[in-house]
C-alpha positions in Angstrom: 96.3 110.1 99.2 98.4 107.3 97.7 98.3 104.0 99.5 101.8 103.1 98.6 105.0 105.0 97.5 107.8 103.4 95.3 111.0 105.3 95.8 114.0 105.3 93.5 117.2 105.3 95.5 120.1 106.9 93.7 119.5 110.7 93.3 115.9 110.6 94.5 116.6 109.7 98.2 120.4 109.3 98.0 122.4 112.5 96.9 125.1 111.0 94.8 125.2 112.7 91.4 128.3 114.6 92.3 130.1 111.4 93.1 129.1 109.7 89.9 130.4 112.6 87.9 133.7 112.6 89.7 134.3 108.9 89.3 133.3 108.9 85.6 135.7 111.8 85.0 138.5 109.8 86.7 137.8 106.9 84.4 137.8 109.1 81.4 141.0 110.9 82.3 142.8 107.6 83.1 142.0 106.5 79.5 143.1 109.8 78.0 139.5 110.7 77.1 138.0 114.2 77.5 136.3 114.7 80.9 132.7 116.1 81.1 131.1 118.9 82.9 128.0 118.6 85.2 125.8 119.9 82.4 127.2 117.4 80.0 126.7 114.7 82.5 123.0 115.7 83.0 122.4 115.7 79.2 124.1 112.3 78.5 123.2 110.1 81.6 120.4 107.6 81.1 119.6 103.9 80.9 120.8 101.5 79.8 124.0 102.9 81.2 126.1 101.4 78.4 124.6 103.9 76.0 125.5 106.7 78.3 129.0 105.5 78.4 129.1 105.5 74.6 127.8 109.1 74.5 130.7 110.4 76.6 133.5 108.7 74.8 133.9 105.1 75.6 134.2 102.9 72.6 134.9 99.5 74.3 137.4 98.6 71.6 140.1 97.8 74.2 138.0 97.2 77.3 134.5 95.6 77.5 131.8 97.6 79.0 131.4 95.1 81.9 135.0 95.8 83.0 134.7 99.6 82.9 131.4 99.3 84.7 132.9 97.1 87.4 135.7 99.5 87.9 133.2 102.4 88.3 130.9 100.4 90.9 133.9 99.3 92.9 135.1 103.0 93.2 131.6 104.1 93.9 131.2 101.5 96.8 134.6 102.6 98.2 133.5 106.1 98.4 129.8 105.8 98.9 130.0 106.7 102.6 130.9 110.3 101.5 127.3 110.8 100.2 124.3 111.6 102.3 120.5 111.4 101.9 118.8 114.3 100.2 117.7 117.2 102.5 114.3 116.3 103.9 114.5 112.6 103.0 113.9 111.3 106.5 111.2 113.7 107.5 109.4 112.8 104.2 109.5 109.1 104.6 108.6 109.4 108.3 105.6 111.6 107.5 104.4 109.1 104.9 104.8 106.2 107.3 103.1 108.0 110.1 100.1 108.6 107.8 99.6 104.9 107.3 101.0 104.5 103.8 103.5 101.8 102.9 106.8 102.5 101.1 109.3 100.5 99.0 112.4 101.0 97.1 113.0 99.8 93.5 116.4 100.6 92.1 118.7 99.7 89.1 121.5 99.2 91.7 122.8 95.7 92.5 120.6 94.2 95.4 123.5 93.7 97.8 124.9 97.2 97.3 121.4 98.7 97.6 120.7 96.9 101.0 124.0 98.0 102.3 123.4 101.6 101.3 119.9 101.8 102.9 121.1 100.2 106.1 123.8 102.7 106.4 121.1 105.3 107.4 119.1 103.0 109.7 115.9 103.4 107.7 115.4 99.8 106.5 112.3 99.4 108.6 110.5 102.2 106.8 110.3 100.1 103.7 108.1 97.0 103.1 110.5 95.9 100.4 113.8 96.9 98.8 114.3 95.6 95.3 117.5 95.9 93.1 118.9 94.0 90.2 121.1 91.0 90.0 124.2 92.7 88.7 125.8 96.2 88.9 125.8 97.0 85.1 122.5 99.2 85.4 120.6 98.1 82.4 117.4 99.3 83.9 114.8 98.1 86.4 111.5 97.7 84.4 111.5 94.0 84.8 112.0 94.0 88.6 109.3 96.8 88.9 106.9 94.7 86.9 107.5 91.6 89.0 107.1 93.7 92.1 103.8 95.1 90.7 102.4 91.6 89.9 103.0 90.5 93.5 102.0 93.7 95.4 98.2 93.2 95.3 97.9 96.9 95.5 95.6 98.9 93.0 97.9 100.7 90.6 95.7 103.8 91.1 96.9 103.9 94.7 100.6 103.8 93.9 102.9 106.7 93.2 106.5 106.2 91.9 109.0 109.0 92.8 112.2 109.1 90.7 114.8 111.4 89.2 115.2 110.1 85.6 113.2 109.6 82.4 113.7 105.8 83.0 111.8 106.2 86.2 108.9 107.8 84.3 109.0 105.0 81.7 108.9 102.4 84.5 106.0 104.1 86.1 104.1 104.3 82.8 105.0 100.7 82.1 103.5 99.3 85.3 100.5 101.7 85.3 101.2 104.0 88.2 101.5 107.8 88.7 104.9 109.4 88.7 106.6 112.5 90.2 110.1 113.4 89.1 112.6 115.2 91.2 115.7 117.0 89.8 118.8 115.5 91.3 121.7 116.3 89.1 121.7 113.0 87.2 119.4 114.4 84.4 118.6 118.0 83.4 115.2 119.4 84.2 114.3 119.9 80.6 114.5 116.2 79.9 112.5 115.5 82.9 109.8 118.0 82.1 109.5 116.6 78.6 107.9 113.5 80.3 104.8 115.6 81.0 104.5 114.7 84.6 105.0 116.7 87.7 108.6 117.7 88.2 110.0 119.2 91.4 113.2 120.4 92.9 113.1 119.2 96.5 111.5 116.8 98.8 110.0 119.8 100.8 108.1 120.6 97.6 107.0 116.9 97.4 105.4 117.1 100.8 103.4 120.1 99.7 102.1 118.1 96.7 101.2 114.8 98.5 99.8 115.9 101.8 100.4 113.1 104.3 99.7 115.2 107.4 98.3 113.2 110.2 95.3 115.5 110.4 94.4 114.6 106.9 94.9 111.0 107.4 92.5 111.1 110.5 
């Protein structure tokens, strides 16, 4: 068993891909740019987010990326309550907690927004730490993950990072921990599987892979 689980938030525990697609299409339509399908979104989305914006048609000739990104996040925060946790999220984190392992969240979301989102579901006490970034422009989370790792005092071999993007795999590899990727609708399965790590469809499947049953723990 792993001694510690690092969770990504958006997509991995929080089911929000549909909302992100809806908002980005609203931004595109408002600027007379072509909207995108769910498949196109999955193929284009990635980190840093500014490159994803370029792939889907934004040029930043008239508006800087920071302005468009801010518009996106304000609309996301306004509508965030319409999203729910992924099916099986709470039973999974409870099972891991009951088995004696610790858990944390590391996200490319702004710290204040991340804290607010986690508190919404009354699960803050399940996590030893919740770490986001200083702004909402989603450039990536490698640096904050590395800082967390340097301060954790946990053997990297005892840590598993669970995420839903190629960036999560890159972060895990960069800090020397194992990684499992879960399909969430943010990136297509083919891109995830190209990472060469375990790729799953659901948190139920995850529980079958990392067995944190109390009997095993005892």
